[in-house]
N, C-alpha and C positions, 0 to 999 in steps of 0.2 A: 691306677687308671691309665689305660692305653687305648689308642685307636685300633680298629680292626681293618681299616683301609685308608687309602690316601686322602679320601674326601673328609676324613675326620681328623686330619693333621692339625687343623686349627684348634679343635677341642683339646687335642693332646697338649698343645703348647700352653693352653690355659690351665689344664688340669695338673700337669707335672710341675713339681717344685724344683726348678733347675737354676734359678738365678742366684747370684751371690748375695743379693739383698735378702731373698727368702731364707737362705741358709744361715744368715747372720742373725735372724730373728730368734727371740726366746719365746717360751710359752707365754700365752696371753695371761694377763692378770685380771681380766674382766671379759664379759661377753662382747660380741660384736653388735653394737646397737644400731638399728636402722630406723629411719623416719618413714621409709616407704612401706607399703603394704606387702604381704607375701605375694610371690609371683604367680601362684596357681590360678587365682580368680581371673586375672586379666588374660593369661594364656588360654584358659578354658574358653573365654568369650571369643578370643581371636581365632582359635581352632574351629569352634562351632560356626563362626561366621563364614569361614572358608570351606569347611567340610561338614555341612549340616547332617550328612548321612551317618556321622559318628553316633548320633543319638540311637541308631539301630543297634548299637553294641550295648546299650544300657539294659539292665535287668538281671534276672536270675540265671545262674548256671546250675542246671538240675543235676549235673554229674557230681557236684561238690559233696552232696550228702552221701553218695555211694562211696566216694573215695574216703571220706572221713570214717564211715562205718567200717570199711575194710581195715583201715589203720588202727581203729579202736580194737577190733577183734584181734589183730596181730599183737597189739600191746598187752592185752589181757592174757593172751596165750603165752607171750614171752614172760610175763610176771609169774604165771603158773610154772613155767619150765625152769626158772632160775631158783626156785624155792629150796632145792637141795644142793646148789652149787656153793663154792667157797665165797666168802665175803669179797675177796679180791675180784673174782669173776663177776659177781653181782654188780660191783661198782663199774668195772670196765665195760660190761655189756650195757649197763644203764647209760654210761656216757656215749658209747658208740652206737649200737643198733637202737637202743631206747631213745638216745638223744635225737636221732634223725626222725623217729616216729613222733616224739612229743613236740619237737620243733614244728613238725607239720601240723600237729593238732593245735598248737598255739597260734599258728598262722591261719589255721582254719577258723578258729574263734574270731580272729581279726576279720576274715572274710564274712563270717556269719554276722558279726557286729554291724556290717554294712548292709545286712538283709539281702545277701546275694545267694543264699542257699534255698530259700523258700519265698514264695510270693508274699505271705503274711508275716509281719514282724513277730507276732506271737510264736509262730512255728519256728522261726529262727532262734528266738530266745530259748524255747523249750529244748530244741535240738542242741544248742550250745551247752546248756546246763546239764542235761541228762545223758547226752551221748559223747560230745567232744570233750567236755571238761573232766569227767571222772578219772581217766588214765593219767591226767596231769598231777593228780594227788593234791592239788592246791585249788581251792575254790576261787577262781579268778574271772570267770566269764562275765558276770554281771558288773563287777567293779571296773573291769577293763572297758566295757562299753561306755560307762559313765564318763570316763576320762578321755577315751580315745576320740570320741566325736569332737570334744573341745580341742584336741590337738589339730584336727582338720580345720575347724572353723576359726580358731584363734592361734594359728601356727606362730610360735615364737613370742606370743604375748605374755608379758611378765605376770606371774601369779596365776595364770590360767593354763598354759600349756605345760603339763606335768611331764612331758617327754624330755624336757630340758633339765640337766643336772642343777642341783642347788649351788649357791655360792660356796657353801661349806665344802662340797665336793671339789669345786674349782680351786679353792685355797689349799685343801688338804692333799690332793693328788696332783702335785705340781712338779713331779720329776718322773723320769723314765721308770725308776724302780717302784715308785708309788703307783704309777699307772698299771704296772703288772698286777698289783693288788686290786686296783679298781676294776680291771677287766674280770678278775676272778669273782669278785663280789657284785659285779654289775647286775645280776638278776635280783639280788636283795635290794639294791638301790632302786631298780626299776619297779619292784613290787611295793616297797615301803614308802618311796618318795611321795606318791600322790596322797596316801592316807595319812601321812605325817605332816605334809606341807599344806594340803588343801583337803581336809577330811570332808566327806559328804555324808548326809544322813544314811544310816544303815536301814535299808528298806526291806519290804517283804520278799522281793525277788532275790536279794542277796541272802536273806535268811534261808530261802529254799535252796539256793546254790550251796551254801555252807552245810546245811543238813544233808543234802544229797552227797556232797563230797566226803564228809566225815563218815557217813554211813557206808559209802563205798570203801573207804580206807579201812574201816572196822572189819568189814566182811573179808577184805583181802588178808588182813592179819589173822582173823579168826580161822579161816579155812586153809590158808597157805603159809602163814608165818610172816615174820618181820622182814625177811630178805626180799620178799615180793614187793612189799611197800617201799623199802629202801631203793629197790631197782627203779620204781616209778619216780621217786623223789630225785634220784640221781639223773634220770632221763630229763627231768624238768629243770633242775637247778644247775647241775654241772654243765649241761649242754647249752646253757645260756651265757656261759663265760667263755672258756677256751674250747670252742667247737667250730668246725668249718661254717656251719650255718649261722652261728651266733654273731658273725661279723656283720650281719645285716643291721643289728641294733646301732652300730657305729657308722656303717656306710650310708645310712639313709639321710642323716641331717648334720653330721659333724663336718666342719668346714675343712675341706682339703684343697679347695681352690678359691681364692679371694673373689667375693662377689656372688657366690652361689651357696644356697642353703639347703637344697634338696638334690640328692644324687641317685641315679639309677644304677643297677648292677645287671650286666648282660652275660652272666656266666652260666655254666651248666646246672648249678644248684637251683635255678629257678624251677626246674622240672620237679623238684621235691618240696617246693615251698609255695605252690599256687601262684608263682610269678610275682612274689612280693618284691623281687628285685626291680621290677619296673615301677620305681617309686615316684619319679616325676610324673609318669603317666597316671599312677594311682591317685596322687594328690590333685592332679588336674581333673580327673574324672573318677571320683570314688564310687560312682554308680555303675561302673563297668567292672565285671568280675575279672579276676586275675587271668583266667584262661583267654580273655579277649584283648588284653592289653598289648600283646605283640601286634595284633591287627591294627590297633590305634596308632602305634608307632609307624607301621607300614603305610597307613593312609596319610599321615601327616609327618613325614620324616624330617622336613625342614625345621620343625619346632623342637626336635630332640637330638638330632645327630651332632650338633655343635655344642651340646651341653656336656660338661665334664662328667664322666661316669666311671664305674668300677668294673673289673672283670674277675676279681678274686676277693672273696670275703676274708680268706686267710691272710692275704696281703694287707687288707684293710686293718686287721687286728695288729699285725706286725708294724705297719706304718704308724698307727696310733700310739704304740708303745715307744718306738725308737725316734720318732720325729719330735724334736723339742718344741716345734711350733704348734703341735696338736695336743689337746687335752680336754678335760671336762668343760673348760671355758670356750671351746671352739664351736660355739653355737650362735646363731643369729637371734637377737632379742629385740622386741619392740614394745612400746608402751600401750598400744592399742591396735585394733584392726578395723578398717573401714568396711570390710565385707564380711559380715558375720552370718553367712548362710552358705549352704551347699545347693547348687542347682544343676 
């Protein structure tokens, strides 16, 4: 995390770990427990009180569905083209080109989860299931929506926010070498943690999601072979571990500066990720689509410029591994939330 001008020097001092006291610390043996509520509700109210015009940024970004459709077409075409390549090429292309494409689609599902692609929630859900999700090769859209909204409403609340690692993860991956393993398998933890820790009833929409995904995968294998499906799986799973964009999973909420639990990223990869890096802004205003979050920050700069933030997701992964004070336990937890709604 580094400032881009002199006015952000105070934020830099807060963000950077430079004191002897910090360097002497060891990795935490428990989460950081807070009695206060998450910061986004109060900041949202304060910003709206000062800048009511921000409500004009709320609503659908109609360009999202066109961007998603283009990336889906590109991924399906890529899956076709790799069918006759070597297995090595399939894996490498899956991680590289496919990784950027499927990370975009994952984050598009996130955007669609907030009903920011269509006016009607039903259309958003259908688009996520039948268009955005299939190239991911994993039926995740409906399940993600169930848990992600709780992450917003109950940020950090014990037993509800499934974005936070389990205590088993904290105890097990407690060294730099073990964190190397954790980062690689992070996508599996991210996928399996909610359904193993807090399983929800398997509903009709999830059934539709699964049937559609399995049918798509079957057709890919039937017409093009296993290499095409492996390409898509590598694009989803390998690219959620060691990949430039995958740093956003760690950057968003892992504690890199004491006293802060959400962090934005203001680097160039926002252009490929629907501005998911504007994460403080997103949690403050989840009804604003990613394309308009930079305008939010421009309207209310005094609320964001002094918050610690990141400029490199690759650096985030590196710091997470080598910094002994950062690990799976580097998350803020609380027993309850006073504000359990989004407005």
